[in-house]
MIVEX-308825 format. One line per field, with one value per residue (C-alpha): residue number from 0; residue in three letters; y, x, z. Coordinates in steps of 0.1 Angstrom, whole numbers, plus 5000, padded with zeros to 4 digits. Layout:
% MIVEX-308825
seq = [NUM; ...]
type = [Ala; ...]
v = [Y; ...]
u = [X; ...]
w = [Z; ...]
//
This chain:
% MIVEX-308825
seq = [0; 1; 2; 3; 4; 5; 6; 7; 8; 9; 10; 11; 12; 13; 14; 15; 16; 17; 18; 19; 20; 21; 22; 23; 24; 25; 26; 27; 28; 29; 30; 31; 32; 33; 34; 35; 36; 37; 38; 39; 40; 41; 42; 43; 44; 45; 46; 47; 48; 49; 50; 51; 52; 53; 54; 55; 56; 57; 58; 59; 60; 61; 62; 63; 64; 65; 66; 67; 68; 69; 70; 71; 72; 73; 74; 75; 76; 77; 78; 79; 80; 81; 82; 83; 84; 85; 86; 87; 88; 89; 90; 91; 92; 93; 94; 95; 96; 97; 98; 99; 100; 101; 102; 103; 104; 105; 106; 107; 108; 109; 110; 111; 112; 113; 114; 115; 116; 117; 118; 119; 120; 121; 122; 123; 124; 125; 126; 127; 128; 129; 130; 131; 132; 133; 134; 135; 136; 137; 138; 139; 140; 141; 142; 143; 144; 145; 146; 147; 148; 149; 150; 151; 152; 153; 154; 155; 156; 157; 158; 159; 160; 161; 162; 163; 164; 165; 166; 167; 168; 169; 170; 171; 172; 173; 174; 175; 176; 177; 178; 179; 180; 181; 182; 183; 184; 185; 186; 187; 188; 189; 190; 191; 192; 193; 194; 195; 196; 197; 198; 199; 200; 201; 202; 203; 204; 205; 206; 207; 208; 209; 210; 211; 212; 213; 214; 215; 216; 217; 218; 219; 220; 221; 222; 223; 224; 225; 226; 227; 228; 229; 230; 231; 232; 233; 234; 235; 236; 237; 238; 239; 240; 241; 242; 243; 244; 245; 246; 247; 248; 249; 250; 251; 252; 253; 254; 255; 256; 257; 258; 259; 260; 261; 262; 263; 264; 265; 266; 267; 268; 269; 270; 271; 272; 273; 274; 275; 276; 277; 278; 279; 280; 281; 282; 283; 284; 285; 286; 287; 288; 289; 290; 291; 292; 293; 294; 295; 296; 297; 298; 299; 300; 301; 302; 303; 304; 305; 306; 307; 308; 309; 310; 311; 312; 313; 314; 315; 316; 317; 318; 319; 320; 321; 322; 323; 324; 325; 326; 327; 328; 329; 330; 331; 332; 333; 334; 335; 336; 337; 338; 339; 340; 341; 342; 343; 344; 345; 346; 347; 348; 349; 350; 351; 352; 353; 354; 355; 356; 357; 358; 359; 360; 361; 362; 363; 364; 365; 366; 367; 368; 369; 370; 371; 372; 373; 374; 375; 376; 377; 378; 379; 380; 381; 382; 383; 384; 385; 386; 387; 388; 389; 390; 391; 392; 393; 394; 395; 396; 397; 398; 399; 400; 401; 402; 403; 404; 405; 406; 407; 408; 409; 410; 411; 412; 413; 414; 415; 416; 417; 418; 419; 420; 421; 422; 423; 424; 425; 426; 427; 428; 429; 430; 431; 432; 433; 434; 435; 436; 437; 438; 439; 440; 441; 442; 443; 444; 445; 446; 447; 448; 449; 450; 451; 452; 453; 454; 455; 456; 457; 458; 459; 460; 461; 462; 463; 464; 465; 466; 467; 468; 469; 470; 471; 472; 473; 474; 475; 476; 477; 478; 479; 480; 481; 482; 483; 484; 485; 486; 487; 488; 489; 490; 491; 492; 493; 494; 495; 496; 497; 498; 499; 500; 501; 502; 503; 504; 505; 506; 507; 508; 509; 510; 511; 512; 513; 514; 515; 516; 517; 518; 519; 520; 521; 522; 523; 524; 525]
type = [Met; Gly; Ala; Glu; Thr; Glu; Tyr; Gly; Val; His; Ala; Pro; Ala; Lys; Pro; His; Ala; Asn; Pro; Thr; Val; Leu; Ser; Ala; Phe; Val; Val; Asn; Thr; Tyr; Asp; Thr; Leu; Leu; Lys; Glu; Lys; Leu; Thr; Ala; Glu; Leu; Asn; Ser; Thr; Trp; Glu; Tyr; Ser; Ser; Glu; Thr; Pro; Leu; Thr; Asp; Ala; Arg; Gly; Phe; Thr; Val; Thr; Arg; Glu; Lys; Ala; His; Pro; Ser; Gln; Leu; Thr; Asp; Thr; Ala; Gln; Ile; Leu; Thr; Ser; Glu; Asp; Ile; Ala; Ala; Glu; Ala; Leu; Ser; Glu; Ala; Gly; His; Phe; Ala; Glu; Arg; Ile; Asp; Trp; Asp; Ala; Val; Thr; Met; Asn; Ser; Ile; Leu; Pro; Asn; Gly; Ala; Arg; Leu; Tyr; Val; Asp; His; Ala; His; Pro; Glu; Tyr; Ser; Ser; Pro; Glu; Val; Thr; Asn; Pro; Arg; His; Ala; Val; Leu; Trp; Asp; Ala; Ala; Gly; Asp; His; Ile; Ala; Ala; Gln; Ser; Val; Ala; Thr; Ile; Glu; Arg; Met; Val; Gln; Gly; Glu; Gln; Ser; Ala; Met; Pro; Ala; Val; Asn; Leu; Tyr; Lys; Asn; Asn; Thr; Asp; Gly; Lys; Gly; Gln; Ser; Tyr; Gly; Ser; His; Glu; Asn; Tyr; Leu; Leu; Pro; Arg; Ser; Val; Asp; Phe; Glu; Tyr; Leu; Thr; Ala; Ala; Leu; Leu; Pro; Phe; Phe; Ala; Thr; Arg; Gln; Ile; Met; Val; Gly; Ser; Gly; Arg; Val; Gly; Leu; Gly; Ile; Ala; Ala; Glu; Arg; Val; Gly; Phe; Gln; Ile; Ser; Gln; Arg; Ala; Asp; Phe; Phe; Glu; Arg; Thr; Val; Gly; Leu; Glu; Thr; Thr; Val; Arg; Arg; Pro; Leu; Val; Asn; Thr; Arg; Asp; Glu; Pro; His; Ala; Glu; Ser; Ser; Lys; Tyr; Arg; Arg; Leu; His; Val; Ile; Thr; Gly; Asp; Ala; Asn; Leu; Ser; His; Tyr; Ser; Asn; Leu; Leu; Lys; Phe; Gly; Thr; Met; Ser; Leu; Val; Leu; Asn; Leu; Val; Glu; Ala; Gln; Gln; Val; Pro; Ala; Ile; Lys; Leu; Ala; Asp; Pro; Val; Gln; Ala; Met; His; Ala; Val; Ser; His; Asp; Leu; Ser; Leu; Lys; Gln; Pro; Leu; Ala; Leu; Ala; Ser; Gly; Gly; Glu; Met; Thr; Ala; Leu; Glu; Ile; Gln; Asp; Ala; Tyr; Leu; Gln; Ala; Ala; Arg; Asn; Leu; Glu; Ala; Asn; Pro; Asp; Pro; Glu; Thr; Gln; Glu; Ile; Leu; Asp; Leu; Trp; Ala; Asp; Thr; Leu; Gln; Ala; Leu; Glu; His; Asp; Leu; Leu; Ser; Leu; Ala; Asp; Arg; Leu; Asp; Trp; Val; Ala; Lys; Tyr; Ala; Leu; Met; Ser; Ser; Tyr; Ile; Ala; Lys; Gly; His; Thr; Trp; Ala; Asp; Pro; Lys; Leu; Ala; Ala; Ile; Asp; Leu; Gln; Tyr; Ser; Asp; Val; Arg; Thr; Thr; Lys; Gly; Leu; Tyr; His; Lys; Leu; Val; Ala; Leu; Gly; Arg; Met; Lys; Thr; Leu; Phe; Thr; Pro; Gln; Glu; Ile; Ala; Arg; Ala; Ala; His; Glu; Pro; Pro; Arg; Asp; Thr; Arg; Ala; Tyr; Leu; Arg; Gly; Lys; Phe; Ile; Thr; Thr; Trp; Pro; Asp; Glu; Val; Leu; Gly; Ala; Asn; Trp; Asp; Thr; Leu; Ser; Ala; Arg; Asn; Pro; Leu; Ser; Ile; Asp; Leu; His; Arg; Leu; His; Met; Asp; Asp; Pro; Thr; Gly; Phe; Thr; Ala; Glu; Thr; Val; Glu; Pro; His; Leu; Gly; Leu; Ala; His; Ala; Asp; Gln; Leu; Phe; Ala; Leu; Leu; Asn; Lys; Thr; Glu; His]
v = [0674; 0690; 0721; 0745; 0765; 0794; 0801; 0835; 0835; 0857; 0857; 0876; 0882; 0895; 0912; 0925; 0891; 0882; 0861; 0840; 0830; 0822; 0801; 0782; 0775; 0761; 0738; 0727; 0720; 0696; 0680; 0674; 0657; 0634; 0625; 0616; 0592; 0575; 0552; 0571; 0607; 0621; 0634; 0639; 0671; 0685; 0680; 0710; 0693; 0692; 0726; 0750; 0780; 0804; 0782; 0799; 0779; 0804; 0790; 0810; 0811; 0842; 0849; 0848; 0885; 0896; 0874; 0886; 0871; 0853; 0833; 0817; 0786; 0762; 0769; 0763; 0793; 0799; 0820; 0838; 0851; 0885; 0875; 0862; 0892; 0915; 0895; 0896; 0934; 0936; 0940; 0902; 0894; 0882; 0847; 0844; 0846; 0816; 0792; 0767; 0779; 0754; 0727; 0743; 0725; 0748; 0720; 0687; 0658; 0643; 0607; 0614; 0624; 0661; 0689; 0713; 0742; 0779; 0798; 0833; 0846; 0818; 0781; 0763; 0729; 0713; 0684; 0650; 0643; 0628; 0616; 0631; 0661; 0644; 0633; 0668; 0681; 0654; 0658; 0696; 0693; 0671; 0702; 0722; 0693; 0695; 0732; 0729; 0702; 0725; 0754; 0732; 0717; 0752; 0764; 0734; 0741; 0778; 0770; 0744; 0769; 0744; 0770; 0804; 0812; 0828; 0811; 0812; 0813; 0802; 0814; 0798; 0830; 0851; 0886; 0905; 0933; 0957; 0952; 0919; 0887; 0851; 0822; 0791; 0775; 0745; 0723; 0701; 0679; 0682; 0666; 0686; 0685; 0709; 0742; 0769; 0798; 0779; 0769; 0806; 0818; 0791; 0799; 0837; 0839; 0809; 0823; 0857; 0843; 0810; 0830; 0831; 0795; 0792; 0826; 0827; 0862; 0893; 0924; 0954; 0965; 0972; 0958; 0973; 0973; 1010; 1010; 0996; 0967; 0930; 0911; 0875; 0868; 0874; 0873; 0891; 0926; 0915; 0905; 0930; 0913; 0883; 0862; 0860; 0841; 0859; 0848; 0875; 0907; 0918; 0887; 0872; 0853; 0826; 0817; 0805; 0786; 0755; 0731; 0697; 0677; 0648; 0638; 0672; 0658; 0643; 0667; 0703; 0715; 0741; 0763; 0781; 0810; 0827; 0806; 0816; 0795; 0774; 0757; 0744; 0710; 0719; 0751; 0731; 0702; 0728; 0744; 0711; 0695; 0722; 0729; 0693; 0694; 0726; 0710; 0681; 0707; 0722; 0688; 0682; 0718; 0722; 0753; 0779; 0807; 0835; 0863; 0891; 0926; 0930; 0898; 0915; 0943; 0916; 0896; 0927; 0936; 0901; 0900; 0933; 0924; 0906; 0908; 0885; 0906; 0927; 0927; 0919; 0934; 0909; 0915; 0910; 0933; 0924; 0913; 0883; 0879; 0857; 0833; 0831; 0825; 0797; 0782; 0782; 0762; 0738; 0731; 0725; 0701; 0683; 0679; 0665; 0641; 0621; 0591; 0604; 0581; 0587; 0610; 0632; 0633; 0644; 0675; 0683; 0681; 0702; 0728; 0730; 0731; 0758; 0781; 0776; 0785; 0815; 0829; 0822; 0815; 0827; 0821; 0785; 0780; 0793; 0757; 0749; 0779; 0798; 0833; 0828; 0813; 0843; 0868; 0853; 0854; 0890; 0901; 0893; 0919; 0944; 0939; 0949; 0982; 0975; 0987; 0971; 0996; 0981; 0965; 0937; 0925; 0925; 0904; 0879; 0877; 0867; 0844; 0824; 0812; 0803; 0767; 0759; 0738; 0754; 0790; 0791; 0802; 0778; 0749; 0762; 0763; 0727; 0717; 0733; 0715; 0747; 0738; 0706; 0685; 0656; 0639; 0631; 0644; 0608; 0605; 0639; 0629; 0596; 0615; 0636; 0605; 0582; 0590; 0585; 0549; 0556; 0580; 0582; 0600; 0566; 0556; 0590; 0588; 0552; 0557; 0583; 0563; 0528; 0537; 0571; 0566; 0559; 0589; 0615; 0636; 0637; 0658; 0654; 0632; 0620; 0599; 0595; 0570; 0555; 0520; 0523; 0494; 0513; 0546; 0545; 0570; 0554; 0575; 0567; 0589; 0590; 0608; 0592; 0606; 0577; 0551; 0538; 0532; 0511; 0482; 0483; 0493; 0477; 0441; 0452; 0474; 0445; 0448; 0455; 0486; 0512; 0506; 0471; 0486; 0511; 0483; 0464; 0494; 0504; 0470; 0470; 0506; 0509]
u = [9288; 9308; 9326; 9323; 9354; 9353; 9389; 9402; 9413; 9439; 9459; 9491; 9500; 9464; 9452; 9420; 9409; 9373; 9372; 9343; 9361; 9392; 9371; 9356; 9391; 9401; 9371; 9374; 9412; 9406; 9376; 9399; 9424; 9397; 9387; 9423; 9424; 9392; 9387; 9355; 9345; 9326; 9295; 9277; 9260; 9248; 9211; 9193; 9160; 9165; 9180; 9157; 9179; 9150; 9133; 9138; 9141; 9117; 9088; 9085; 9100; 9114; 9102; 9127; 9118; 9129; 9159; 9195; 9209; 9236; 9209; 9196; 9218; 9192; 9200; 9232; 9255; 9262; 9288; 9268; 9281; 9278; 9301; 9327; 9324; 9329; 9359; 9373; 9372; 9390; 9427; 9430; 9404; 9427; 9427; 9390; 9380; 9402; 9385; 9358; 9334; 9307; 9329; 9338; 9327; 9312; 9303; 9321; 9312; 9344; 9354; 9356; 9319; 9326; 9315; 9338; 9320; 9319; 9301; 9297; 9333; 9350; 9359; 9342; 9349; 9321; 9334; 9316; 9294; 9312; 9302; 9329; 9352; 9384; 9370; 9356; 9392; 9406; 9382; 9384; 9422; 9416; 9399; 9431; 9451; 9427; 9430; 9468; 9467; 9446; 9470; 9500; 9483; 9475; 9510; 9524; 9499; 9509; 9546; 9542; 9521; 9492; 9468; 9456; 9447; 9471; 9485; 9461; 9467; 9442; 9441; 9423; 9413; 9382; 9388; 9405; 9414; 9393; 9359; 9349; 9345; 9339; 9329; 9342; 9310; 9302; 9271; 9256; 9226; 9203; 9170; 9140; 9127; 9154; 9137; 9152; 9148; 9166; 9193; 9197; 9200; 9226; 9248; 9250; 9274; 9294; 9298; 9307; 9336; 9348; 9371; 9397; 9404; 9394; 9402; 9428; 9441; 9440; 9460; 9437; 9407; 9373; 9356; 9380; 9410; 9406; 9423; 9458; 9463; 9460; 9429; 9420; 9393; 9391; 9353; 9342; 9340; 9316; 9287; 9259; 9230; 9221; 9197; 9189; 9187; 9214; 9250; 9267; 9248; 9237; 9254; 9239; 9256; 9229; 9219; 9183; 9186; 9165; 9178; 9185; 9194; 9178; 9144; 9130; 9105; 9133; 9162; 9173; 9207; 9225; 9244; 9271; 9287; 9307; 9339; 9372; 9390; 9414; 9445; 9456; 9443; 9440; 9420; 9397; 9394; 9385; 9359; 9341; 9347; 9335; 9306; 9295; 9297; 9276; 9250; 9249; 9242; 9214; 9197; 9199; 9188; 9219; 9234; 9248; 9224; 9244; 9229; 9251; 9237; 9249; 9263; 9274; 9293; 9308; 9320; 9338; 9353; 9366; 9383; 9400; 9412; 9446; 9447; 9416; 9405; 9378; 9347; 9315; 9283; 9255; 9219; 9211; 9239; 9274; 9302; 9322; 9352; 9354; 9376; 9351; 9322; 9341; 9350; 9313; 9304; 9334; 9323; 9287; 9300; 9321; 9291; 9270; 9296; 9300; 9316; 9330; 9344; 9380; 9371; 9349; 9376; 9401; 9380; 9373; 9410; 9420; 9394; 9405; 9443; 9437; 9418; 9444; 9472; 9453; 9451; 9486; 9509; 9495; 9526; 9528; 9498; 9518; 9523; 9485; 9463; 9462; 9458; 9485; 9509; 9503; 9506; 9538; 9553; 9544; 9554; 9590; 9587; 9571; 9600; 9624; 9607; 9579; 9544; 9510; 9505; 9535; 9523; 9548; 9527; 9496; 9515; 9526; 9489; 9480; 9509; 9500; 9469; 9484; 9474; 9507; 9528; 9560; 9548; 9522; 9536; 9514; 9528; 9564; 9558; 9546; 9577; 9599; 9582; 9568; 9532; 9517; 9494; 9469; 9472; 9501; 9502; 9496; 9464; 9452; 9459; 9441; 9410; 9410; 9402; 9384; 9351; 9342; 9331; 9303; 9280; 9261; 9292; 9307; 9280; 9282; 9319; 9319; 9290; 9307; 9340; 9325; 9299; 9310; 9294; 9260; 9259; 9233; 9234; 9240; 9235; 9237; 9206; 9199; 9217; 9205; 9217; 9209; 9218; 9234; 9212; 9180; 9163; 9149; 9161; 9168; 9169; 9180; 9169; 9192; 9173; 9194; 9230; 9242; 9228; 9244; 9277; 9307; 9293; 9261; 9275; 9310; 9298; 9279; 9304; 9311; 9276; 9276; 9253; 9243; 9206; 9211; 9227; 9199; 9173; 9192; 9197; 9160; 9152; 9179; 9177; 9140]
w = [3378; 3350; 3338; 3309; 3299; 3274; 3263; 3254; 3218; 3201; 3168; 3176; 3140; 3133; 3165; 3150; 3135; 3141; 3173; 3161; 3130; 3150; 3174; 3145; 3132; 3166; 3168; 3132; 3136; 3165; 3147; 3118; 3141; 3153; 3118; 3109; 3139; 3130; 3100; 3090; 3093; 3123; 3106; 3139; 3148; 3181; 3187; 3203; 3210; 3248; 3252; 3272; 3281; 3287; 3314; 3348; 3380; 3397; 3377; 3344; 3309; 3293; 3258; 3230; 3222; 3257; 3259; 3253; 3221; 3242; 3259; 3227; 3230; 3217; 3181; 3161; 3158; 3121; 3104; 3077; 3044; 3059; 3088; 3063; 3041; 3070; 3081; 3045; 3046; 3080; 3086; 3089; 3063; 3036; 3051; 3057; 3021; 3012; 3036; 3026; 3053; 3042; 3055; 3088; 3120; 3147; 3170; 3178; 3200; 3214; 3220; 3258; 3258; 3259; 3236; 3218; 3201; 3192; 3220; 3204; 3202; 3221; 3217; 3246; 3260; 3280; 3300; 3302; 3332; 3361; 3396; 3419; 3423; 3413; 3380; 3375; 3378; 3355; 3326; 3329; 3326; 3295; 3279; 3285; 3268; 3238; 3236; 3236; 3209; 3187; 3191; 3184; 3153; 3140; 3145; 3125; 3097; 3096; 3097; 3069; 3049; 3050; 3063; 3051; 3087; 3112; 3143; 3173; 3210; 3237; 3273; 3302; 3319; 3323; 3310; 3282; 3305; 3285; 3301; 3286; 3306; 3296; 3317; 3335; 3346; 3368; 3366; 3394; 3392; 3421; 3431; 3419; 3455; 3467; 3475; 3452; 3476; 3503; 3478; 3468; 3504; 3511; 3481; 3483; 3512; 3499; 3464; 3477; 3497; 3481; 3458; 3486; 3477; 3440; 3425; 3398; 3404; 3383; 3376; 3377; 3397; 3381; 3351; 3326; 3351; 3354; 3388; 3395; 3419; 3421; 3432; 3441; 3414; 3377; 3377; 3408; 3395; 3367; 3389; 3394; 3412; 3434; 3413; 3376; 3343; 3323; 3321; 3299; 3310; 3345; 3358; 3390; 3417; 3415; 3380; 3376; 3343; 3346; 3320; 3336; 3305; 3325; 3336; 3346; 3371; 3391; 3386; 3383; 3371; 3391; 3366; 3385; 3368; 3396; 3393; 3379; 3352; 3372; 3360; 3394; 3401; 3438; 3432; 3409; 3435; 3461; 3437; 3429; 3463; 3486; 3464; 3466; 3504; 3505; 3483; 3507; 3534; 3513; 3508; 3545; 3553; 3576; 3560; 3584; 3590; 3574; 3554; 3540; 3538; 3503; 3487; 3454; 3472; 3495; 3465; 3451; 3485; 3492; 3458; 3464; 3499; 3499; 3537; 3539; 3569; 3553; 3576; 3556; 3569; 3578; 3572; 3609; 3621; 3629; 3606; 3594; 3573; 3543; 3562; 3590; 3566; 3548; 3582; 3592; 3561; 3567; 3603; 3592; 3565; 3592; 3614; 3586; 3573; 3606; 3589; 3557; 3529; 3519; 3490; 3512; 3540; 3514; 3506; 3543; 3551; 3521; 3529; 3565; 3556; 3530; 3553; 3580; 3555; 3541; 3577; 3589; 3560; 3527; 3505; 3515; 3491; 3461; 3450; 3451; 3446; 3413; 3427; 3453; 3428; 3405; 3434; 3446; 3411; 3406; 3441; 3432; 3404; 3428; 3452; 3424; 3419; 3394; 3402; 3396; 3367; 3348; 3316; 3322; 3351; 3329; 3304; 3331; 3342; 3306; 3301; 3332; 3315; 3281; 3274; 3257; 3280; 3266; 3270; 3298; 3332; 3351; 3330; 3336; 3373; 3371; 3351; 3377; 3406; 3420; 3414; 3427; 3405; 3411; 3377; 3354; 3318; 3307; 3327; 3314; 3278; 3283; 3296; 3265; 3245; 3270; 3286; 3323; 3329; 3354; 3336; 3303; 3288; 3283; 3258; 3241; 3236; 3225; 3202; 3180; 3178; 3174; 3147; 3134; 3100; 3116; 3139; 3130; 3161; 3198; 3229; 3266; 3268; 3233; 3206; 3170; 3145; 3111; 3100; 3065; 3054; 3064; 3060; 3096; 3122; 3156; 3187; 3223; 3252; 3282; 3309; 3337; 3338; 3358; 3333; 3301; 3319; 3309; 3328; 3307; 3274; 3271; 3265; 3234; 3216; 3192; 3177; 3140; 3142; 3167; 3163; 3177; 3208; 3211; 3211; 3238; 3260; 3257; 3273; 3300; 3311; 3313]
//
């Protein structure tokens, strides 16, 4: 499993600056930091050979002509001379024309096995593959650390007049409040044998209601916050249909993108786009943990027989209902609340996991305790759940006479998601002991530079740091290298995400060249 986070990007001194240019500046800044820490430059590029974004899990492939431009993620995004010229003419353009854009990095492979790149108008961090929910939380938090480091470095450069670019802020949220939304996606590898129709039916009620635990809270109702109020989820209002391939238009609850980045005959990747961007470790652990248990139910075909009459409408209604008592119509007649639906999934998971290991028991207990508190003592979760923490903070202002229409509350909403540890309200709550965490800052910083040891991310991360001058390219399932003493290209395919781990790779990191390692691994892994 793994996460993808698109950060909101903003230059306070230049509010109309081109966001793609700003995003490229952020990615390039962190890439430069890495180069300074390594003895040689990271000349690696992302390989797109295994990207298949238009393949649909329902058994067909969308043509490039019919696809939305945002779906064409199998080619590199390039800032053209026209982009730069347009930026140079904008209000903030005076800085863009002084940048050497030919040297700008739009895509960076990180030492922890992750990917940092420009995804249209946002810097995106795609975490390395991990094998359990706790690690998913840790390496997602590492992305926030990397984002904060980039912002701090840019600020120092601007203050020291070492950069023609303006200072940039990054926000781990999902909407600009003006009708645009950007994603916080999850990815789970499933057996190809899982029936997709059964999977879809199982996920619709779960996705429509899980936001009561994993929402991050939002001031404003409606896509463009056209109505006043507070809601549980940042993303809920942006979903329009139950099933589909798109991720940026006509967003579906269940995404059908069939791009496993692994052996396609054995695996499918479930690309989940309904989640909010979580800063809370506990919200994130619930997100990845409960989803893992539900996928176990799917594989065992033990999912509760619940079918909502209108899953999309239910998702909107749940997000707008702070009482958590909104009845949701069932297709067969009758009604259930979001709490009741989540409890049904929890009880099914308990029945399936008869003798759970400690990690599974932790998720089951956290799921049960959270549902209990949501029903009987909501504010007791203000130290664990993002949306409750934000709601409790803002409720103190409401009690003093402010209204939900007050711009101050919208500003607080935004400041909560600021990645800077000295500015972000989430980080301030942590510092005050008012928000519980699962990992120390030191553990998170380490995960920003060290890959997981039990997946192929270990080889990817160590490959680019051990032989940086030999790296030609990398992606999730392929590495390419060239020995400086040879003109031959050497490529290693990594179709098994649980292969090429520290146990296999670590003994050979002292080899002189990457192609020697590739030759060894081709023998041992196959």
